[in-house]
TIDO-816519 format. One record per residue: residue in one letter; x, y, z of N, C-alpha, C, O in turn. Coordinates in steps of 0.2 Angstrom, whole numbers, plus 2048, in hexadecimal, padded with zeros to 3 digits. Last residue first. Example, Ala and Ser with C-alpha at 12.3 -4.5 7.8 and 13.67 -1.06 7.14 Angstrom:
// residues 2
s8407F58238447FB824840800827843806828 a8427E482783E7EA8278427F08278477EF82A 
//
This chain:
// residues 337
y7CE3A8E8B7CE3A6E937CC3ABE977CD3AAE9D r7CC3ADE817CC3A3E807C93A2E8A7C539EE8C e7C53B7E767C93B7E7C7C73B0E7F7C23AFE80 l7C63C0E667C43B9E6A7C93B9E6D7CF3B9E6C c7C23CCE5B7C93C9E617C43C6E657BE3C8E67 e7C23D3E4F7BE3CDE527C33C9E587C73C4E57 f7C93DCE467CC3D7E497C73D3E4D7CA3CFE50 p7C43E0E347C33DFE3B7C33DCE3F7BF3D7E3E h7D43E6E297CE3E1E2E7CC3E3E337CE3E7E37 v7DD3F0E217D83F0E287D13ECE277CB3EDE25 r7E53E6E137DD3EEE167DE3EDE1D7DF3E7E1E m7EF3E5E087EB3E5E0C7E83EAE0E7E73F0E0D e7F43EADFA7EE3E3DFA7E93E3DFF7E33E2DFF p7FD3F1DFB7F83F2DF87F03F0DF87EA3F2DF7 r8063F6E068053EFE037FE3F2E007FA3F6E03 w8103FFE0E80D3FFE0680C3F8E038103F5DFF i81B3FDE1D81B3FEE148123FCE1280E3F7E15 f820403E2881B401E2881F401E21824403E1F y82E404E3882D405E31826401E2F8253FDE33 r83640CE48832404E45832407E3C83540CE3B t83A40FE5783B40FE5183740AE4D837405E4F l83A419E6883C413E61838414E5B833418E5A e847424E74844422E6C84241BE69847417E68 f84542DE82845429E7E844426E7783E427E75 p847436E91843436E8984742EE8484C42BE86 e84A431E9E84B435E9A848434E9484642EE93 s844428EA784C42EEAB84D432EA6850438EA7 y837424EA983E421EA6841429EA584042EEA2 y82C425EB682E41EEB483341FEAE835419EAC v829435EB482942BEB882D425EB7832422EBA p82C43AEAA83143BEAF82F434EB283242FEB2 d82A435E97826430E9E82A433EA482D42EEA6 t82D434E8782C437E8B826435E93820435E93 i82E42DE7882E42DE7C82F42FE8583342CE88 t82D42FE68832431E6E82F431E7682C436E78 i82D423E5882A427E5F830429E65834425E68 r82E424E46831426E4E82C425E51827427E4E y82B41AE3782841DE3E82F41CE45832418E47 d82841AE2782D41AE2B82941EE34825422E34 l821413E19820419E20826419E24829414E21 r821412E0A82640FE11824414E1682741AE15 s81F417DFD81D40FE0182040AE05821404E06 y81D422DFB81A420DFF81A418E00816414E02 d829428DF0822425DEE81E421DF381A41DDF0 e83042EDFD82F431DF982942DDF3825430DF2 n829427E0F82F429E0782E42CE0182842FE02 p82242FE1C82142AE1882942DE1282D432E11 i82342FE2E82642FE2882642DE2282A428E21 f820434E3981B42FE3581D433E3081A439E2E h820437E4D822439E46823432E3F82742DE40 e81A43AE5A81D433E5681D439E4F81A43EE4D v81E43DE6C81F441E6582043CE60825439E61 l81543AE7C819435E7581843BE7081243DE6F t81643AE8E81343DE8881743CE8281D43DE82 i80F434E9C814434E9680F43AE9080A43CE8F q809436EAA80D43CEA881143BE9F81543FE9D d80242AEAD7FF42DEAA803437EA580143BEA1 s81241DEAA80D420EAF80A426EAA80D427EA4 q81440FEA4813414EA0813415EA8813410EAC q8203FFEA6818402EA581A409EA482040AEA3 a8273F0E9F8273F6EA18203FAEA081B3F9E9C g81F3E4E9C81D3E5EA381F3EBEA581D3EDEAA d81F3DEE8E8243DBE938243DFE9B8293DEE9E m81A3E7E858183DFE8A81B3DDE8981B3D9E84 d81A3F6E8B8193F3E878183EBE878143EAE8C m811402E94816402E8E8183FEE88818400E82 y8033FEE9F8093FDE9B80C400E95809401E90 h7FF40FEA57FD40AEA3804405EA080A407E9F a7F441AEA67FA417EA87FA412EA67F540FEA5 h7EE426E987EC425E9E7F441EEA07FA41EE9D i7F1434E8E7F242EE907F242AE957F742BE98 r7F5441E8B7F0440E907F0438E917F0437E98 d7FC441E7E7FD441E847F5441E877EF441E85 t806443E70800441E74800443E7A805447E7C e809449E5E80A44CE6680444AE697FE44CE68 v810446E4E809448E5480B447E5A811444E5B v81144AE3F81444AE4580F449E4A80944CE49 l816444E2F810444E33811446E3A811440E3C t81C44DE1E81D449E26818448E2E81644DE31 t81D452E1681944DE17819448E1D817442E1E g820461E1E81F45FE1981C457E16817458E13 e81945EE2D820460E2C82045DE2681F457E26 w808461E3180C45CE2C813462E2E813468E2F r800459E4080545FE3D80745CE38808456E38 g7F5454E4D7FA454E497FC459E477FC45EE4A r7F244FE617F3452E5A7F7454E557FD455E57 s7EA444E6B7F0444E667ED44CE637E744EE63 f7E943EE7C7E6442E777EB446E6F7EF44AE70 g7E542BE7D7E9432E7E7E5436E7A7E1434E77 f7E441CE7C7E6422E787E742AE777E842DE72 q7DE41CE887E1418E877E5419E807EA415E80 t7DD42CE937DC426E8F7DE424E8B7E3427E88 h7DB438EA07DD437E9A7DB42FE987D742CE9C e7CD445E9F7CE440EA17D443FE9D7D5442E98 e7C8451E977CD451E9E7CC44EEA27CA44FEA8 p7CD453E867CC44FE8B7CC44EE907CF449E91 p7D1460E7D7D645AE807D1457E837CF45CE86 v7CC467E6C7CA469E767CD461E787CC45CE75 a7D3472E617D2468E637D0468E6B7D4468E6F d7D5478E5B7D047DE5F7CF476E617C9474E63 d7E2479E4F7E447BE587DE47BE5E7DE47CE64 t7DF466E497DE46FE497DF472E4E7DE46FE53 m7E145AE497E645FE447E5464E437E7468E3F h7E244CE517DE452E517E2457E4F7E7458E52 i7DF43CE4E7E5440E517E344AE4D7E244CE48 i7D742FE557D8435E537DC43BE527DC43EE57 r7D941CE557DC424E577DA427E547DA425E4E r7D440BE587D3413E557D441AE597D141CE5E a7D53FBE577D8400E5A7D6408E557D6408E4F d7D13EDE567CD3F1E517D13FBE567CD400E58 f7DC3E7E597D43E7E5E7D03EEE5C7CD3F3E5F e7E53ECE4C7E73E7E537E03E8E567E13EEE57 e7E23F4E417DF3EBE427DF3ECE487D93ECE4A i7E0406E417E5401E447E23F8E477E13F6E4D r7DE414E3C7DB40DE3E7E0409E3F7E540AE3B m7DE425E407E441DE3D7DF419E417DD41AE46 l7D7433E387D542CE3E7DA428E3A7DA427E34 i7DB442E3B7DC43CE397DA438E3C7DB438E42 d7D2452E387D544EE3B7D9447E357DA447E2F d7C445AE317CC45BE2D7D3457E357D945AE35 g7BE44AE2B7C044FE2C7C4453E2C7C8453E27 q7CA43FE2B7C543FE307C3447E307C744AE34 r7D2434E237CE43BE237CC43BE267CA436E25 v7DB426E257D442AE257D4430E267D5432E2C f7E741BE267E5422E2A7E0426E247E3428E1F d7EC409E2D7EA411E257E9418E2A7E9419E30 i7F33FBE307EF402E347EF408E2A7F1409E25 p7F43EBE347F33F1E2F7F13F7E347EF3F6E39 f7FE3E5E407FA3E2E3D7FA3E9E3A7FE3EEE3C p80B3E3E4980A3E1E448063E3E408083E2E3A t80B3F1E568053ECE538093E8E4A80A3EBE45 i8103FCE5C8153F4E5D8113EFE558133EBE51 m806404E6380B403E5B8103FFE598133FFE53 i800403E6E7FE400E658013FEE628013F9E5F l80A407E7680B3FFE758063FEE708073F8E6C p809413E7B80A412E7380A40BE70809409E6B m7F8412E7A7FC415E79802416E7980241CE77 a7F1402E837F2409E817F940CE7B7FE408E79 k7EC3F2E7F7F23F5E7D7EF3FCE7C7EB3FDE77 t7DF3ECE817E03EEE867E93F1E877EC3F3E8D g7D63E3E787D83EAE787DB3EEE7C7DA3F4E7B c7D53D3E807D43D9E7B7D33E0E7A7CF3E2E7E r7E23D1E907DA3D1E8E7D93D5E857DC3DAE85 l7EB3D1E937EA3CCE947E43CBE917E13C6E91 l7F33DEE997F33DCE917ED3D7E8F7EB3D8E8A d7F13DCEA67EB3DFEA27EB3E0E9C7E63E2E98 n7F63CEEAC7F53D5EAC7F13D6EA77EF3D2EA3 d7FE3C1EB07F73C1EB27FA3C9EB27FD3CBEB6 l80A3B9EA98023B8EAA7FD3BBEAE7F73B8EAE p8143C3EAB8113C0EA58083BFEA48043C1EA1 d8153D0EB680E3CAEB680E3C6EAF8083C5EAD w81B3DCEBD8193D9EB78193D0EB981D3CDEBC t8233E1EC981C3DFECA8173DCEC28113DAEC2 a82B3E8EC282E3E2EC78283E1EC88293DAEC7 l82A3F6EBD82E3F0EB782E3E6EBC8303E0EBA a8293F8EC98233F9EC38263F5EC38253F0EC6 a8373FDEC88303FBED082D3FAECB82F3FEEC7 e83F403EBF8413FDEBE8383F8EC68373F3EC7 g83140DEC283640DEBC833404EBC82E401EBB a83C412ECC833414ECB83140EEC682D40AEC9 t848417EC6847411ECC840410ECD84040CED0 t845419EB584741BEBE848413EC284840DEC1 m84E411EA5849413EAD84A413EB284F410EB5 p850413E99852415E9C84D418EA284941CEA3 y84D401E8F84A40AE9184F40DE98851409E9C g84C3F5E8C8563FAE8E851402E8F854408E8F g8423EFE818443F0E8884D3F5E878503F7E82 r83B3F1E748413EBE768433EAE7B8473E5E7C f82E3F6E6A8333F5E6F8363EFE728353E9E71 m82E3F2E5D8313F6E5F8353F7E6483B3F8E64 p8323E1E5282E3E8E588303EDE598353EEE56 f8313E8E4282C3E5E468323E2E4B8363DFE48 s8393F1E398313EEE3982E3EEE3E8293F2E40 d8473EAE3E8473EFE3B83D3F4E3C83D3FAE3E p8463DBE3A8433DEE438423E5E4283D3E8E45 d83A3D5E2F83F3DAE3083D3DDE398383DFE3C s8313CDE2D8363CAE2B83D3CEE2C8433CCE2B m8253D6E2E8253D1E3282D3CBE3482F3C8E39 v8213E4E298263DEE258263D9E2B8273DEE2F t8103E9E288183E7E2C8193E3E288163DFE24 s8083F6E208083EFE228113F1E288153F5E29 w7F8403E20801401E218043FBE238013F9E28 v7F040BE107F1402E157F9403E167FE403E13 r7EF41CE147EE414E0D7F0411E137F2413E19 f7F542EE107ED426E0F7ED423E0D7ED422E07 i7FF42FE107FF42BE147F9429E147F6424E17 g7FA432DFC800432E047FE42FE077F942BE05 d7EF428DFB7ED430DFB7F3434E017F3436E06 a7E741CDF27EC41FDF57EE426DF57EF429DF0 s7DD41ADE87DA41CDEE7DE421DF47DC425DF8 a7E2410DDF7DE416DDE7DF41BDE37E341FDE1 i7E9405DE67ED40ADE57EA411DE07ED416DDF a7DA400DEB7E2402DF07E6407DEC7E640DDEE q7D63FFDDD7D1402DE17D8405DE67DA40ADE4 s7E13F5DD77E03FCDD77DB3FFDD87DC405DD6 v7E03E7DDD7E73ECDE27E23F4DDF7DF3F8DE3 d7DF3D7DDD7DB3DFDDB7DD3E5DE07DA3E6DE5 a7EC3CBDDD7E53D1DE27E33D7DDE7E73DCDDC g7F83C5DDA7F43C7DD77EA3CBDD97E63CEDD6 e7FB3B4DE47FC3BCDE07F53BBDDC7F13B7DDB s7F03AADF17F73ACDEA7F63B5DE87F33B9DEA v7F83A8E017F43ADDFB7F83AEDF47FD3AFDF2 r7FE399E057FF3A0E037F93A3E027F43A0E01 g7FA38CE0B7F9391E0D7F9398E097F539CE0B v808381E0B804383E0880138AE0C80438DE11 l81C379E0681637FE0980F382E0880F386E03 n824371E0781E370E0281B376E05817374E09 g830371E0F830375E0A829373E04829374DFE n82D360E11834364E12832369E0C832367E06 r82C354E0E826356E0F82A35DE0E827360E0A g83934DE0B83434BE0682D350E08828350E04 a841351E1B841350E1383B34CE0E838347E11 e835357E2883B352E2583E354E1F83C359E1D f82D368E2B82F35FE2C83535CE2683835FE21 w832374E2C831372E2F83436AE2F839367E31 p831382E2183137DE22830377E2782C374E24 n82F393E26835390E28832389E2882F388E2D g82639DE2082939DE1C82F395E1D833393E19 s81C3A4E2A8233A4E2B8283A1E2582E3A2E26 g81039EE278103A7E258193A5E2881B3AAE25 f80A392E2E80839BE3180B3A1E2C80A3A7E2D d80C388E2581238BE2980F393E2C812398E2C f809378E20807382E2280B382E2980C37FE2E e80C36CE1480E36FE1A80C377E1C80E37BE19 y80835EE0D80C366E0E80C367E1580B364E1A g80434EE0F809350E1080B357E0D810357E0A s7F534DE107F8350E097FE34FE0880034EE02 p7F2352E1E7F234CE1D7F534AE167F7345E16 l80035EE237FA35DE227FA356E1F7FF353E1E l80B365E30808361E2C80235CE2A800358E2E v80D375E3680836FE3780836AE3180636DE2C n81737EE4181437DE3780E378E3C80D378E42 r813386E4E817388E48815387E4281238AE3E a80C387E5C80A385E5680F387E5080C38BE4D l80F385E6C80E388E6A80F389E6181438CE5F i80537BE7680737AE71809381E6D804383E6B e7FF372E817FE377E7F804377E79807372E78 a7F9368E8E7F9365E867F836DE817F336EE7E v80736BE9B7FE36AE967FE368E92803366E90 d81036CEA6810367EA3807366EA1803362EA4 r81A378E9E815377EA4812371EA3812370E9D v82037FE96824380E9782037BE9F82237CEA4 p817379E8581937EE8B81B380E8F819386E8F p82337AE76820375E7C81F37BE80822381E7F s82037FE61824382E6C82037DE7281A37DE71 g81E371E5581F37BE5D82337AE60828376E61 a81336AE4B81B36BE4D81D372E5081E377E4D i80A360E46808366E4A80F365E4C81135FE4D t802353E3E807358E4180635DE4280135FE40 v7F234CE3C7F4352E397FD350E407FC34CE45 r7E234AE327E7346E397EB34AE347EB34CE2E d7D4353E347DA352E327DC34FE347D934DE38 g7C6356E3B7C6350E377CE34EE377D0348E38 a7C9368E387C5363E3B7C335CE377C035CE31 a7D436BE2D7CA36CE2E7CC368E327D1364E31 i7DD37AE227DD375E287D6372E2C7D2376E2E v7DA37EE187E337BE187DF375E1E7DE36FE1E d7D1389E147CE383E137D537AE177D4374E17 g7D9398E1C7D4392E197D138CE167CC38BE1A p7E539CE1E7E3397E1E7E0393E1E7E238DE20 s7EE3A6E157E93A5E137E539FE177E139CE13 i7FB3B2E137FC3ABE187F23ABE177EF3B1E1A g8023BEE158033BBE0E7FE3B6E0E7FC3B5E08 r8043C3E208093C1E1F8093BCE1880D3B8E17 n7F73C9E237FD3CBE258043CBE1F8073CFE1B r7F13BDE257F13C0E217F33C4E207F33C5E1A m7F93B9E337FB3B5E2B7F93B8E257FC3B7E20 m7F63C2E3A7FB3C3E397FC3BFE337FF3C1E2E s7E63BEE3B7E73C6E397F13C7E377F33CCE34 v7E83B6E417E23B5E3A7E63BBE387E93BBE33 a7F63B1E4D7EE3B6E4A7EA3B5E447EC3AFE43 s7FC3A2E4F7FC3A8E4B7F33ADE4B7ED3ACE49 t7F5394E597F8398E527F839FE547F63A2E59 e7F538CE677F6390E657F9392E5C7FF391E5A a7EF37CE687F437BE647F0384E667EA384E66 h7ED36DE757E8376E707F0379E6E7F5378E72 w7E935EE767EC365E737EA369E707E7369E6A e7E0351E807E0356E7B7E335DE7B7E0361E7E r7EB340E817E934AE817E534DE7A7E634DE74 g7EE334E787E8336E7C7E533DE807DF33FE81 d7F8338E6F7F9334E797F3335E797F433AE7C d7F533AE647F4334E627F4335E6C7EF332E70 g7EB347E687EE346E677EE33FE6A7EB33CE6F a7DB352E607DC34FE647E434AE657E2345E61 l7DE367E627E235DE5E7E1356E647E5354E69 v7D8372E5D7D936EE617DC36AE617DC369E5B i7E2383E597E037BE567DD379E5D7DF37CE62 q7DF393E577E338BE5B7DE387E5A7D8387E59 g7E53A4E567E239DE537E3399E597E739BE5D h7E43B4E5D7E93ADE5E7E23A9E587DC3ABE57 p7DF3BBE617E43C1E607E93BCE5D7EF3BDE5B n7D53BAE537DB3BEE557D83BDE5F7D23BDE62 r7D43ABE4A7D33AEE4E7D83B4E4E7DD3B4E4B w7CF39AE467D33A0E417CF3A9E467CA3ACE45 s7CE38CE4E7CD393E4C7D139AE4A7D439EE4C v7C837BE497CF382E487CA388E4A7C4388E49 s7C636BE527C6371E4F7CB376E4D7D0376E50 e7D035DE527C735EE577C5368E537BE368E53 v7D9355E477D735DE4A7D035CE4C7CC359E48 t7E3349E4E7DD34BE4C7DD352E4E7DF354E53 g7F3348E527ED345E517E7349E4E7E934DE4A t80534BE56801348E517FA345E537FB33FE56 v811356E5B80B356E5D806351E55805354E51 e82135BE5F81D358E59817355E5E818352E63 i82D369E64827362E63825360E5E826362E58 t83B372E68833373E6283436AE62839367E62 r84337EE7283F379E6F83A376E6A834378E69 d84138DE73848389E71847384E7184C383E6E t834391E78836392E7183A390E7083B390E69 d828389E85832389E85836389E7A838385E77 f81E395E8782038FE8482938FE8582D393E87 i81E39CE97818398E94819393E9181838DE93 g82B3A1E9A8263A0E9C82239DE9D82139BEA3 v82C3AEE8B8303A7E8D82A3A7E988273ABE9A s8273B1E838263ACE838263A8E898233A3E8C s82E3C0E808283BEE858243B6E8681E3B6E89 h83A3BDE788383BCE7E8343BCE858353BAE8B h8353B4E6A8343B9E6F8343B9E7582F3B6E78 s8343ABE5D8393AEE6383A3B4E6583E3B8E63 w82C3A9E508293A6E5982E3A7E5E82E3A4E64 a82E3B0E4482A3B0E498263AFE4D8213B2E4F s83F3B6E4183A3AFE438363AFE4A8373AEE50 g83F3C1E4583E3C2E3B83C3BAE3B8393B8E36 c8353C4E518393C4E4F8393C0E498353BCE48 a8253C1E5782B3CAE5682E3CBE5382D3D0E4F l81C3BBE5A81D3BBE548213C4E538203CAE50 g8173BAE6781E3B7E658203B9E5E8263B8E5C v80E3C5E688153CAE6B81C3C3E688223C5E66 l8033BEE678063C5E6280D3C6E658113CAE62 i8063B3E6F8063B5E658083B8E6580E3B8E62 i8063B8E7D80E3B6E7880C3B4E718103B4E6D l7FA3BAE7A7FF3C2E7E8073BBE7A80B3BBE75 s7F23B0E7B7F23B7E767F73B9E747F93BAE6E s7F43A9E887F63A7E817F73ABE7C7FD3ABE79 r7EC3B3E8F7F63B4E8F7F73AFE887FB3B1E83 t7DF3BBE877E63B7E897EC3B7E8C7F03BAE89 m7DB3CCE847DF3C8E807E03C1E857E43C3E89 
//
């Protein structure tokens, strides 16, 4: 993942998809500018998209957009809405440095309609305001998804407009002196998270993208769209843990009624959140996946214990919902820098 990728991915954390403290130092999210020009190229990829614009000011602007997975999760399909050669105006947050970059929120199209990347918030003035396009039409065939759903074994999605669903990591952890010292080394522009596929447990569980649970023999495979992450949850007592610590660790699961309880250890030391809080290789996790009665909602609770960096165990929560029209797509992560 690139430095800009990180901003796009975590900058979608709030109900307003474009205000998150992790963008401090790169984009000024308290300001909005408009850039007009001709589209040179468009890339709808993960972990972010990009529009390259030949600006009327003579500069080549690079506009970072939501990830295509994020737009899909919000019912948005960019499709052919924006194409090379279009004359457009992009509204978004300017960079804090003197570079031709913009964190795009809204695009005014040649037709006068407005594309908003999924926030549902129009920007442009009266006469054009509110004419949002790009929403996926209703009526998708969900019969197969409904027929195959079996308890927890279905696709779960995030409610981006509800902070109880996303984000999950919000700081304020009970850090030890060592934890504070490790946090002080954080560089938002130069760290391991600025590459595709580097999120470990528990950070991968912040994901705003779809996840699902699949039976794999006696075990459970958790598929996460973000970075095509795969976790195996061992459901039998004879599973043998690896000798080495790994990115997602070694997970053992059990059922408590309809609740799936997962205990994980042997996770390698890494960043615990997107703002530089770290974890040691002594970290252990206990997760609870708690469905409601009709399996339309999945509450998630994780208890984190790490005696090196945190003075006591602490708990984080979020929830997912079942949207039968969603599925786990290939992530196809593209690093730009």
